[in-house]
C-alpha atoms as one frame of an Amber mdcrd trajectory, in Angstrom:
protein
 110.199 149.002 121.520 106.753 146.819 121.264 107.535 145.589 124.710 108.720
 148.861 126.451 105.354 150.595 124.799 102.970 148.130 126.498 104.983 148.304
 129.999 104.746 152.344 129.752 101.573 153.545 128.580  98.796 151.400 130.042
  96.407 153.121 127.648  94.343 151.216 125.088  93.161 154.475 123.358  95.702
 157.129 121.961  93.889 160.179 120.751  95.927 162.807 118.724  94.590 166.356
 118.092  96.732 167.134 114.678  96.501 163.571 113.437  97.360 164.719 109.939
 100.948 165.796 110.513 103.552 164.345 108.954 105.071 164.136 112.598 101.964
 163.020 114.424 100.840 160.356 111.725 103.751 158.011 112.147 102.949 157.790
 116.030  99.089 157.317 115.108 100.726 154.281 112.865 102.736 152.654 115.048
 100.088 152.929 117.841  97.517 150.899 115.291 100.608 148.319 114.668 100.813
 148.282 118.465  96.802 146.999 118.260  95.513 150.177 119.990  92.005 151.950
 119.191  93.546 155.553 117.541  91.693 158.078 117.059  91.852 162.101 116.365
  91.246 165.793 114.799  92.679 167.353 111.991  91.740 170.614 110.643  92.011
 169.142 106.839  91.458 166.416 105.054  94.615 164.783 103.164  96.107 161.853
 101.541  97.919 161.153 104.979  94.411 161.482 107.200  92.653 159.056 104.443
  95.171 156.412 104.533  95.033 156.417 108.465  91.111 155.830 107.931  91.853
 153.162 105.930  94.285 151.504 108.333  91.489 152.070 111.326  91.877 155.363
 112.981  88.814 157.437 113.702  89.220 161.034 112.401  87.157 163.726 112.078
  87.941 167.287 110.831  85.354 170.111 112.824  86.838 171.094 116.100  84.038
 170.445 117.806  83.927 168.033 121.240  80.723 166.466 120.596  82.419 164.685
 117.486  85.174 162.966 119.396  84.204 159.494 119.574  82.951 157.704 122.687
  86.184 155.387 122.993  88.324 158.358 123.460  86.147 159.877 126.418  87.173
 157.839 128.730  89.849 159.141 130.669  91.527 155.914 132.405  91.981 154.539
 128.988  92.618 157.375 126.605  95.912 159.057 126.224  95.797 162.402 124.406
  98.682 163.382 121.972  98.650 167.086 120.484 101.350 169.137 118.461 102.706
 172.646 119.022 100.820 173.859 115.929  97.607 173.238 117.326  96.835 176.395
 119.582  95.830 175.993 123.072  92.301 177.487 122.634  91.325 174.696 120.717
  88.222 173.484 122.117  89.080 169.387 122.209  92.139 170.134 123.950  90.503
 172.546 126.517  87.947 169.604 127.066  90.436 167.078 127.498  92.510 169.540
 130.019  89.520 170.156 132.104  88.443 166.774 132.475  91.831 165.381 133.535
  92.967 163.467 130.821  96.908 162.603 130.417  98.524 164.631 127.608 101.389
 164.472 125.983 103.018 166.941 123.497 103.972 164.459 120.332 108.021 165.176
 120.999 107.823 163.962 124.449 105.967 160.771 123.370 108.284 159.993 121.149
 111.022 160.455 123.433 108.694 157.908 125.368 108.998 155.647 122.672 112.726
 155.701 121.450 113.763 155.718 125.142 114.365 151.852 125.258 116.226 151.871
 121.774 119.267 153.217 120.452 118.266 156.714 118.871 119.907 158.413 116.069
 118.669 161.676 116.052 118.607 164.133 113.575 118.828 167.874 114.340 118.764
 170.843 111.902 117.189 174.173 110.373 117.327 172.321 107.232 118.200 168.559
 105.750 116.730 166.579 108.556 114.268 164.437 106.838 116.846 163.717 103.970
 119.197 162.939 106.529 117.284 161.023 108.728 115.378 159.250 105.483 118.568
 158.509 103.975 120.438 156.996 107.407 117.133 154.914 107.564 117.008 153.354
 104.238 120.995 152.245 104.819 120.179 150.343 107.964 117.104 149.048 106.580
 118.628 147.475 103.670 121.713 146.271 105.656 122.138 143.641 107.935 121.520
 146.280 111.003 118.075 147.241 110.428 116.172 150.007 111.825 112.998 151.332
 113.208 112.225 154.886 111.850 109.841 157.830 112.433 110.264 160.394 109.815
 109.223 163.738 108.796 108.525 162.639 105.271 107.214 159.724 103.007 110.211
 157.659 102.389 109.611 156.950  98.520 111.763 153.552  98.850 108.452 152.111
 101.405 105.993 154.576 100.768 105.608 154.836 104.077 106.828 157.946 107.213
 107.132 154.733 109.372 109.367 151.605 109.768 109.211 149.037 112.744 111.659
 146.233 112.996 111.467 142.879 115.411 115.027 142.947 115.482 116.856 146.088
 115.419 117.313 147.909 118.497 118.051 151.295 116.503 115.729 154.022 115.990
 116.055 156.747 113.740 113.824 160.176 114.177 113.851 163.680 113.293 114.674
 165.857 116.157 112.104 168.914 115.436 113.438 172.292 117.118 110.196 173.793
 116.848 109.474 174.585 120.471 112.354 173.037 121.763 110.975 169.415 120.906
 114.014 167.908 120.828 114.920 168.073 124.403 112.614 165.027 124.730 114.829
 163.233 123.106 117.962 161.516 124.485 119.750 160.022 121.512 122.816 157.430
 121.054 124.321 159.229 118.019 122.897 162.483 117.190 123.449 164.569 113.781
 123.245 168.203 113.433 122.886 169.617 110.039 122.877 173.202 110.636 121.875
 175.684 113.218 120.951 178.912 110.592 118.563 180.925 112.760 114.574 179.963
 112.518 111.586 179.723 114.398 112.275 183.368 116.030 108.372 183.329 117.141
 109.572 181.040 119.855 113.120 181.644 120.301 113.100 185.555 120.099 116.971
 185.668 119.113 119.194 183.740 116.961 121.269 183.121 120.166 118.427 181.620
 121.454 117.796 179.288 118.987 121.865 178.213 118.750 121.707 177.448 122.539
 118.854 175.034 122.099 120.861 173.327 119.627 123.637 172.987 122.505 121.532
 172.217 125.311 120.201 169.404 122.565 124.157 167.900 122.434 124.125 167.612
 126.094 121.093 165.001 125.834 123.358 162.820 124.027 124.003 159.040 126.230
 127.046 158.209 127.584 129.444 156.047 124.972 127.408 157.874 122.025 128.294
 160.067 119.266 127.854 163.665 117.685 128.030 164.070 113.714 128.234 167.934
 113.620 128.386 169.929 109.985 131.664 171.476 109.898 131.047 175.127 110.079
 127.828 175.077 111.843 127.307 177.755 114.611 127.452 174.983 117.482 129.347
 174.943 120.373 129.055 171.382 121.507 127.899 170.543 125.331 128.743 166.753
 125.187 129.633 164.760 128.434 132.981 163.365 128.220 132.222 160.041 127.178
 130.792 161.088 124.267 132.399 161.279 120.895 132.222 164.430 118.660 132.744
 164.120 115.134 132.817 166.598 111.861 131.233 166.068 108.680 130.928 168.304
 105.362 131.076 167.818 101.713 134.854 168.480 101.181 136.158 168.736 104.729
 136.165 167.038 108.405 136.624 163.590 110.012 133.806 162.520 107.239 133.874
 164.163 104.095 133.614 163.219 100.050 136.311 163.412  97.539 136.886 162.752
  93.748 133.192 164.495  93.370 131.859 163.980  89.599 128.629 165.417  88.410
 127.629 164.940  84.889 125.140 162.917  82.601 122.490 163.457  85.385 124.695
 161.194  87.431 126.752 162.454  90.780 129.402 159.860  91.984 132.271 160.625
  94.866 134.328 158.637  97.370 133.504 158.663 101.050 135.917 159.232 103.142
 135.977 158.461 107.100 138.329 157.810 109.993 137.719 153.959 109.212 137.801
 153.605 105.651 137.144 155.293 101.910 134.554 153.722  99.521 135.424 154.709
  96.208 132.658 155.738  93.364 129.492 156.026  95.063 126.593 156.890  93.115
 124.057 159.628  94.653 120.506 157.938  94.189 119.027 161.494  94.588 121.646
 163.413  92.184 121.274 167.220  93.486 124.754 168.626  94.843 123.148 169.180
  98.455 122.730 165.369  98.949 126.365 164.949  98.788 126.709 166.004 102.185
 123.629 164.889 103.625 124.938 161.291 102.473 127.931 162.179 104.038 126.145
 162.367 107.290 124.181 159.683 106.747 126.646 156.728 105.789 128.527 158.241
 108.898 125.857 157.144 111.242 125.159 153.798 109.345 129.143 153.297 109.659
 129.076 153.947 113.266 125.957 150.999 113.265 128.272 148.496 111.775 126.447
 149.000 108.102 129.244 147.302 105.577 131.040 148.891 102.989 129.292 147.006
 100.084 125.947 147.649 102.073 126.726 151.334 102.256 127.063 151.507  98.700
 124.192 149.728  97.960 121.934 151.677 100.522 123.146 155.087  98.462 122.720
 154.013  94.872 119.098 152.461  95.828 117.891 155.544  97.715 114.938 156.865
  96.012 114.339 159.991  98.593 111.477 161.422 100.498 108.450 163.015  99.168
 108.889 166.703  98.467 112.822 166.605  99.029 114.168 167.018  95.551 110.929
 165.167  94.619 111.775 164.704  90.584 108.045 164.315  89.416 109.211 164.596
  85.526 112.882 164.405  84.207 113.422 164.346  80.376 115.505 166.584  77.806
 112.214 168.968  77.088 111.138 169.744  80.600 112.131 168.730  84.462 109.361
 169.228  87.054 110.679 169.019  90.808 109.234 169.687  93.865 110.872 170.405
  97.110 109.831 171.417 100.879 112.245 174.302 101.282 111.015 177.174 103.419
 113.959 178.907 104.830 116.342 181.160 102.991 119.336 178.845 103.474 117.077
 175.617 102.157 116.025 177.960  99.205 119.899 178.686  98.325 121.001 175.125
  98.467 118.550 174.099  96.811 118.408 176.352  93.704 122.293 176.111  93.683
 122.102 172.478  93.803 119.805 172.310  90.577 121.591 175.063  88.818 124.611
 172.661  88.982 122.587 170.010  87.680 121.256 171.858  84.582 123.270 174.763
  84.049 122.467 175.432  80.707 118.778 175.558  81.076 116.700 177.939  82.353
 115.407 177.706  85.872 111.772 178.623  87.025 111.347 178.861  90.413 107.324
 178.692  92.231 107.869 179.815  95.836 105.024 179.670  98.438 106.296 181.346
 101.617 105.380 179.674 104.926 104.716 182.066 107.791 103.969 185.773 108.725
 106.466 185.682 111.168 109.043 183.741 109.175 108.831 185.972 105.676 109.102
 188.852 107.994 112.096 187.981 109.972 113.731 186.922 107.017 112.804 189.023
 104.366 116.157 190.450 102.762 117.502 186.568 102.859 114.444 185.237 101.096
 114.911 187.929  98.356 118.609 187.011  97.648 117.600 183.166  97.577 114.658
 184.002  95.424 117.028 186.422  92.896 119.238 183.159  92.023 116.422 181.322
  89.608 116.054 182.738  86.201 112.474 183.768  86.738 110.236 183.611  90.230
 106.629 183.207  90.667 105.316 184.330  94.523 102.109 182.863  95.816 100.567
 184.011  98.595 102.067 183.542 102.398 100.504 180.090 103.611  99.512 181.434
 107.535  99.618 177.983 109.025  99.074 178.599 112.682  99.282 182.761 112.380
  97.247 185.568 111.924  98.295 188.019 109.406 101.018 190.758 110.207 100.478
 194.155 109.194 102.439 194.711 106.414 104.031 191.504 105.929 102.771 190.276
 102.539 103.999 188.365  99.164 104.008 191.691  97.611 106.309 192.996 100.255
 109.005 190.326  99.686 108.448 190.588  95.287 109.922 194.106  95.593 112.998
 193.019  97.039 113.933 190.783  94.971 116.434 191.887  92.176 115.957 190.698
  88.682 112.604 191.916  86.633 111.610 188.326  85.718 109.534 187.930  89.116
 105.781 187.996  89.274 102.861 187.550  91.801 100.318 184.819  91.372  97.460
 183.408  93.106  97.234 179.760  93.594  94.187 178.944  92.199  95.446 180.821
  89.002  99.084 178.824  89.085  98.414 176.556  86.200  97.341 179.852  83.768
 100.544 181.483  85.029 102.687 178.611  84.102 100.835 177.905  80.778 102.092
 181.734  79.501 105.560 181.188  80.467 108.381 178.979  78.342 109.794 176.105
  80.787 112.985 174.777  81.101 113.258 173.415  84.771 110.260 174.153  86.606
 110.789 173.825  90.512 107.733 174.299  93.283 109.231 175.076  96.752 107.277
 175.755 100.376 105.939 173.880 102.988 102.230 174.761 103.363  99.783 173.293
 100.777 101.593 174.087  97.151 101.900 170.464  97.253  98.268 169.685  96.665
  98.967 171.275  92.870 101.456 169.065  91.649  99.089 166.227  90.148  97.533
 169.057  87.807 101.207 171.091  87.271 102.597 167.595  86.068  99.755 167.200
  83.651  99.907 170.383  82.311 103.316 169.938  81.527 102.919 166.358  80.062
 100.276 167.712  77.846 102.573 170.720  76.835 106.342 169.011  76.409 105.817
 165.353  76.588
């Protein structure tokens, strides 16, 4: 990977517009590891941006071309990378375009980096981060090893970037937003789901699913597609690509003899090659049975041994904000999860209720995007009617302007059970203090994670 990068990118300076995003930050870290000068803009300061600054990146937080450090204004030596989350009207992007800089989307750059490796690319409406993180961990702790560009901070390694000097394998998330995953050329592709999303980009559910089908055509000859059984995707793979199915309890790769209890999940992994009995799931929530089956299948195809799979599944600590247990005690359980799509919410809530069937579940949800809230309001309402009580925060807009009539109040009205309330984000601690909590879960892809330390502190003082 290192030699490929130096051949392909003859740039000393890499400038990222939107550097604080989880996917952008691992690319920034990659180029820092290659000895490049890295700089960038982000709208808000965060733990990620501060870590990048500590690793040597030049950062600023105002959309002002006057703040671009001088080394990054040299057109011949600077590559500019941006994320589709940044609007086209951004003044720094406008400056770089007007002055003839080479500009690449994040996904295009990731595609270039992974081109010289055997890429394992994980796509899907939900499950991408967990499956890619688990795949990376299974490979990393085995004799096979890997590189990885992850969409979450892998708790086993406290990073979203893994680099190897000896492995040709690269694990990467294949993001469907803005058709970004069409830049990738996988050796192994995993598709976890294709439930419609991002209809602001795709327009229709059919167009969304079609983009996944096109993605399957990009798998290299001799490669593999590991497809969730029942996913609404008709593969368009080349004849030289093998197509495998997986699910929790059916398909070429599946689980058998599932046992849930005492805070543990154990199961037998079954593939066309072997059975690995009595695996102990490191993050014991039911949806991770299926996620681990997909990850183990990819690892098995790469030559990871049964004993290595066993130890890797048990030692997997998860990614931050994916079924992230902050407190786990007899008196109170506090979980945080990134779920922001109705299917994700349903799977997460049902998994938690299975794990704690006798305890009251309180869910806090921060809706993400006006368009997603509008397009899936009825589905969100069904998902959010599953917990015993629910608190809704204001919609997190991200890249969007408000849409008339689309509010958290509108969503709250559709939720069918009576134990529901709206709460301002800055009043959430006060709202929670007025409730009798047993299992608390926070959901959302916005900035709700910034409240987690205060929530955990309040719960510890109150219950522990």
